[in-house]
C-alpha positions in Angstrom: 17.0 -12.7 7.2 14.1 -11.4 8.9 13.6 -8.3 6.2 13.8 -11.2 3.3 10.9 -13.3 4.8 9.2 -9.5 5.0 9.8 -9.5 1.5 8.9 -12.7 0.8 5.3 -12.4 2.6 4.7 -9.4 0.3 5.2 -10.8 -2.4 3.4 -13.4 -1.6 0.7 -11.0 -0.9 0.8 -9.7 -4.1 0.8 -12.9 -6.0 -2.2 -14.1 -4.3 -4.5 -10.6 -4.7 -3.5 -10.8 -8.3 -4.1 -14.2 -8.8 -7.6 -13.9 -7.6 -8.3 -11.5 -10.0 -7.5 -13.1 -13.2 -9.4 -16.3 -11.8 -12.3 -14.1 -10.6 -12.2 -12.3 -13.7 -11.7 -15.1 -16.1 -13.9 -17.6 -14.2 -16.7 -14.6 -14.4 -16.2 -13.8 -18.0 -17.2 -18.0 -18.4 -19.7 -18.2 -16.6 -21.5 -15.5 -18.8 -21.0 -17.6 -21.7 -23.2 -20.4 -20.1 -25.8 -17.8 -18.6 -25.3 -18.3 -15.2 -27.4 -15.6 -12.7 -25.2 -13.1 -11.1 -26.2 -14.5 -7.4 -25.1 -17.8 -8.2 -21.9 -16.7 -10.0 -21.2 -14.2 -6.7 -22.3 -17.7 -4.1 -19.7 -19.9 -6.1 -17.5 -18.6 -8.7 -16.6 -15.3 -7.3 -16.5 -16.7 -3.7 -13.7 -19.6 -4.8 -12.2 -17.2 -6.8 -11.6 -15.0 -3.4 -11.1 -17.7 -0.9 -8.5 -19.1 -3.5 -5.7 -17.7 -1.1 -7.2 -19.5 2.1 -7.4 -22.9 -0.1 -3.6 -22.2 -1.3 -2.1 -21.2 2.4 -4.4 -23.5 4.0 -3.5 -26.8 2.0 -0.4 -25.9 2.0 0.0 -25.6 5.9 -1.8 -28.6 6.1 0.4 -30.6 3.7 3.7 -29.0 6.0 1.6 -29.8 9.3 1.2 -26.4 10.4 -2.5 -26.9 11.2 -2.5 -24.2 13.2 -2.2 -21.5 10.8 -4.8 -23.8 8.5 -7.4 -23.8 11.1 -6.6 -20.2 12.1 -6.4 -18.5 8.7 -9.8 -19.7 7.9 -11.3 -18.8 11.2 -9.3 -15.6 10.9 -10.6 -14.9 7.6 -14.3 -15.6 8.2 -14.3 -13.2 11.2 -12.3 -10.5 8.9 -15.1 -11.0 5.8 -18.0 -10.6 8.5 -17.0 -7.7 10.6 -14.6 -5.7 8.6 -15.5 -6.7 4.8 -19.0 -6.1 5.7 -18.7 -3.1 8.0 -17.0 -1.5 5.4 -19.3 -1.9 2.7 -22.2 -0.7 5.3 -19.9 2.2 6.1 -19.6 3.1 2.0 -23.1 2.5 1.2 -26.4 0.6 3.1 -25.8 -3.5 1.9 -29.3 -4.6 1.5 -29.8 -8.6 1.7 -32.2 -10.7 -0.6 -34.4 -13.3 1.0 -32.4 -16.0 -0.5 -29.4 -15.1 0.9 -30.5 -14.7 4.5 -32.7 -17.8 4.4 -30.7 -20.4 2.6 -26.5 -19.2 2.6 -26.6 -17.3 5.8 -28.3 -20.3 7.7 -25.5 -22.6 5.7 -22.6 -20.7 7.0 -23.8 -20.4 10.8 -24.6 -24.2 10.6 -20.9 -24.6 8.8 -19.3 -22.8 11.5 -21.1 -24.4 14.6 -20.3 -28.1 12.6 -16.7 -27.1 12.9 -17.2 -25.7 16.6 -19.2 -29.1 17.8 -17.1 -31.4 15.6 -13.6 -29.4 17.1 -13.6 -28.7 20.7 -17.4 -28.6 22.1 -16.0 -32.0 24.7 -13.6 -28.6 26.6 -16.5 -26.3 26.4 -19.0 -28.2 27.8 -17.0 -29.7 30.3 -15.9 -26.3 31.6 -11.9 -27.5 31.5 -11.4 -24.3 28.3 -11.2 -21.8 31.2 -8.8 -23.3 33.0 -7.1 -24.3 30.2 -4.0 -22.4 28.5 -4.1 -20.8 25.2 -1.7 -22.7 23.4 -2.6 -25.9 25.1 -4.7 -29.2 22.7 -8.2 -28.7 23.3 -9.3 -31.1 20.1 -8.6 -31.9 16.8 -10.8 -32.1 13.5 -10.0 -35.6 11.8 -9.7 -36.7 8.2 -13.5 -38.3 8.8 -14.7 -34.6 10.0 -12.8 -33.4 6.9 -14.7 -35.7 4.7 -18.1 -34.5 6.1 -17.2 -31.2 5.7 -16.5 -32.1 1.9 -19.6 -33.4 1.1 -21.9 -31.3 2.9 -20.1 -28.8 0.6 -20.6 -30.8 -2.4 -24.5 -31.0 -1.3 -24.7 -27.3 -1.2 -23.0 -26.4 -4.3 -25.6 -29.1 -6.2 -28.4 -27.0 -4.8 -27.2 -24.1 -6.0 -26.2 -25.4 -10.0 -29.8 -26.7 -9.7 -31.5 -23.2 -8.8 -29.3 -21.7 -11.8 -30.2 -24.3 -14.2 -33.9 -23.5 -13.1 -34.1 -20.0 -13.0 -31.1 -18.9 -15.9 -30.2 -15.4 -16.4 -31.7 -13.9 -19.8 -29.1 -11.1 -20.2 -25.8 -10.7 -19.3 -24.1 -6.9 -19.8 -20.7 -6.4 -21.5 -19.2 -8.0 -24.2 -18.7 -11.9 -23.9 -14.9 -13.3 -24.1 -13.6 -16.2 -25.9 -13.5 -19.4 -24.1 -9.5 -20.0 -24.2 -8.7 -16.9 -23.3 -11.4 -17.2 -20.2 -9.2 -20.2 -19.4 -5.7 -18.5 -20.0 -6.5 -16.1 -17.3 -8.4 -18.8 -14.9 -4.6 -21.1 -15.4 -2.5 -18.2 -14.8 -4.6 -16.9 -11.5 -4.1 -20.7 -10.0 -0.5 -20.9 -11.2 -0.1 -17.0 -8.7 -2.1 -18.5 -6.4 -0.3 -21.5 -5.4 2.9 -20.0 -5.5 1.6 -17.2 -3.0 0.1 -19.0 -0.7 3.3 -21.3 -0.3 5.5 -18.0 -0.1 3.6 -17.0 2.8 2.6 -19.8 4.6 6.6 -20.1 5.1 7.5 -16.7 5.2 4.5 -15.9 7.6 6.2 -19.1 10.0 9.8 -17.3 10.2 8.3 -14.1 11.1 5.9 -15.6 13.7 9.2 -17.4 15.4 11.6 -14.2 15.3 8.6 -12.1 17.0 7.8 -14.9 19.3 4.2 -15.1 18.0 2.6 -18.0 18.2 1.4 -19.9 15.0 -2.1 -19.1 15.8 -1.9 -15.4 16.3 0.4 -15.0 12.8 -2.5 -16.8 10.8 -5.1 -15.1 12.8 -3.9 -11.6 12.3 -1.6 -11.1 9.5 -2.3 -14.4 7.0 -6.0 -14.2 7.6 -6.1 -10.4 6.8 -4.1 -10.4 3.9 -5.8 -13.8 2.2 -9.1 -11.9 2.7 -7.7 -9.2 0.8 -9.9 -10.2 -2.3 -12.8 -10.2 -0.8 -12.4 -6.8 0.7 -11.2 -5.2 -2.8 -14.5 -7.0 -4.4 -16.9 -6.1 -1.8 -16.1 -2.8 -1.5 -15.8 -2.0 -5.0 -19.4 -3.5 -5.4 -20.8 -1.5 -3.2 -19.5 1.7 -4.2 -20.9 0.9 -8.0 -24.5 -0.2 -5.8 -24.0 -3.8 -6.4 -24.5 -4.2 -2.6 -26.1 -7.4 -3.2 -22.6 -8.8 -4.7 -21.0 -7.7 -1.8 -23.2 -10.0 0.8 -23.0 -12.6 -1.4 -19.3 -12.5 -2.1 -19.0 -12.7 1.7 -21.0 -15.9 2.6 -19.9 -17.4 0.0 -16.8 -16.7 0.8 -17.4 -18.2 4.3 -19.3 -21.6 3.5 -16.2 -22.4 0.9 -13.4 -21.5 3.5 -15.7 -23.6 6.2 -16.9 -26.8 4.4 -14.6 -27.0 1.2 -10.7 -25.3 2.6 -11.1 -26.8 6.1 -12.4 -29.7 4.4 -9.8 -29.8 2.3 -7.0 -29.3 5.0 -8.5 -32.0 7.6 -8.4 -34.8 5.2 -5.2 -34.3 4.1 -4.1 -34.1 7.6 -6.0 -33.8 11.2 -6.5 -30.5 12.3 -5.1 -29.9 15.7 -7.4 -27.9 17.6 -5.8 -25.0 20.6 -7.4 -23.4 23.0 -6.9 -20.2 21.4 -8.7 -21.4 18.4 -11.7 -22.6 20.2 -12.2 -19.2 21.5 -12.2 -17.5 17.8 -14.7 -20.2 16.7 -16.9 -18.9 19.6 -16.0 -15.0 18.6 -17.0 -16.3 14.9 -20.5 -17.7 15.8 -21.3 -14.6 17.9 -19.9 -12.5 14.9 -22.3 -14.3 12.7 -25.4 -13.7 14.6 -24.6 -10.4 15.2 -24.4 -9.7 11.4 -27.8 -11.7 10.3 -29.6 -9.6 13.1 -29.1 -6.6 11.9 -29.3 -7.6 8.4 -32.8 -9.6 9.0 -33.6 -6.0 11.2 -34.2 -3.6 8.3 -33.4 -6.3 5.6 -30.3 -4.0 5.5 -27.0 -3.6 7.4 -26.8 0.3 7.8 -24.1 2.8 8.2 -24.1 2.8 11.8 -24.5 -1.3 11.9 -21.9 -1.2 9.8 -19.6 1.4 12.3 -20.4 -1.4 14.9 -19.7 -4.4 13.2 -16.1 -2.4 12.7 -15.3 -1.8 16.0 -16.1 -5.2 17.0 -13.0 -6.5 14.8 -11.1 -3.9 16.3 -11.8 -5.1 20.0 -11.1 -8.8 18.3 -7.9 -8.4 17.3 -6.8 -6.6 20.2 -8.3 -9.6 22.1 -6.1 -12.0 20.4 -2.7 -9.8 20.8 -3.3 -9.2 24.4 -4.3 -13.0 25.6 
């Protein structure tokens, strides 16, 4: 039975990655037909496509009442995106960041992280009780009203990006345009694989966690989070190797915003998300990771190879902390 769950987990991850690949290709090709700028594609369509596995896993977990996986998957994925994905891209090739990404998108990402942190575990942190609590003890809750607020903020952000795209349309897109029907076919095929893979990952991950005596928070923060973040890793690393480093940053920041505002918002709106002490610590780590990455990007308007190595080392330290705590 254990090996069967491992097999289901592997097949589920494959379906998530392949589905995200289909979804991104179809969506990006459709966007080209309407002359949407590349930066907006990276921040919205590509980010949404590569975050679709997190959406599938977190919403499936919310419907099943596995709230710890829904939250830890989002937080773990965002930490992985910032420290591991951007770190690996910077090691391959220095990653520059445009002013728009730093001033608008990274600011939104950090503010969203702080908002989730305040709505989830601020009371236990500011009172000092968090330091005497067990890691699995309940520290707070993200209710339906907070979830709806996150969704509204996400929609406002998307409207701002769309207005920007209308004001500054792309003059020319490279590559041959695909027929609209073919774009829609790949989008639909991708969504089917993503939903099916998400259900398989959540079920098998829970069973493996029980068999190994691991908590849902740990399995969501490590195995599920890394697995569902593979599309971001593949997309950004390929972009960095091709010299399209701006897309790497836009994909990561856009995915993090999508994860925090939309995915977590949908999950909380479906079923209030219980927050345990471990998740509060992880959200604090995410805030620190965001500030560290922003500092590196602003220092020289780029992530250098040495700074990328620091981010990778920080991620390894975070995984070790998650395992031993």
